[in-house]
Structures are given as C-alpha cells and as structure tokens.
C-alpha positions in Angstrom: -3.4 51.0 -21.5 -4.4 50.3 -25.0 -1.8 50.0 -27.8 -2.8 50.0 -31.5 -0.1 49.1 -34.1 2.6 49.8 -31.5 1.2 53.2 -30.5 -0.5 53.9 -27.2 -4.1 55.1 -27.6 -4.7 58.3 -25.8 -8.0 58.0 -23.9 -8.5 61.0 -21.7 -12.0 59.9 -20.9 -10.9 56.7 -19.2 -10.0 57.2 -15.5 -8.4 54.5 -13.4 -9.1 51.7 -15.9 -8.9 48.3 -14.4 -10.3 44.9 -15.0 -9.1 41.9 -17.1 -5.8 42.6 -18.8 -3.9 40.8 -21.5 -2.4 40.9 -24.9 -4.7 40.5 -27.9 -3.8 40.3 -31.5 -7.0 41.2 -33.4 -7.5 39.5 -36.8 -7.8 41.9 -39.7 -11.4 41.1 -40.4 -12.6 41.4 -36.7 -13.2 44.0 -34.0 -12.1 44.1 -30.4 -14.7 46.1 -28.4 -13.9 48.0 -25.1 -16.4 49.8 -23.0 -15.6 53.3 -21.8 -16.5 52.3 -18.3 -13.6 49.9 -18.1 -14.2 48.8 -14.5 -17.9 48.0 -15.1 -17.9 47.0 -18.8 -18.6 43.5 -20.1 -16.6 43.7 -23.3 -14.2 41.8 -25.5 -11.9 41.2 -22.5 -14.5 39.1 -20.8 -16.3 37.3 -23.7 -15.5 33.7 -24.6 -14.8 34.8 -28.2 -13.3 38.3 -27.9 -13.2 39.1 -31.7 -16.4 40.3 -33.4 -17.2 40.4 -37.1 -18.1 43.9 -38.2 -21.2 42.6 -39.9 -22.4 41.4 -36.5 -22.4 44.9 -35.0 -25.7 46.8 -35.0 -26.1 50.3 -33.7 -26.0 53.9 -34.4 -23.3 56.3 -33.1 -24.5 59.7 -31.8 -22.1 62.4 -31.0 -23.2 65.5 -29.0 -21.1 68.6 -28.9 -21.4 70.5 -25.6 
C-alpha cells in the first residue's frame, strides 16, 4: 500500500503488489517513482538513491481513453 501525506493512495490498477517494502520520506524537491507492475518493476524501491530530481525526468505521458 502507498500512503501520501497520511492518506492511502487508491490504486485499482495494482493487483497483488509485492516486492521491496519500507517507509520512505520523500524530500520536497524530489520524486519517488513506482512502476505499475509492482512485482516486476525496478523503481525507487530498488535503486541505490531512491529520490529523483524532477529535472532529471525525461518523458512524455500519453493517456488513451477506451
């Protein structure tokens, strides 16, 4: 489960999430990245430095409505 500012994040797309667990306090100027395939994702939970600067993120979000 993921909690943000004391509230549980509802993630209906994540089924049977498992993998590395822990408590992380994300600095205000950083991001903590989680893959939506939690059992097979290499994400902030497994990286040596889990917090990423927003300026280091490159990409384009695409949303499809079905």
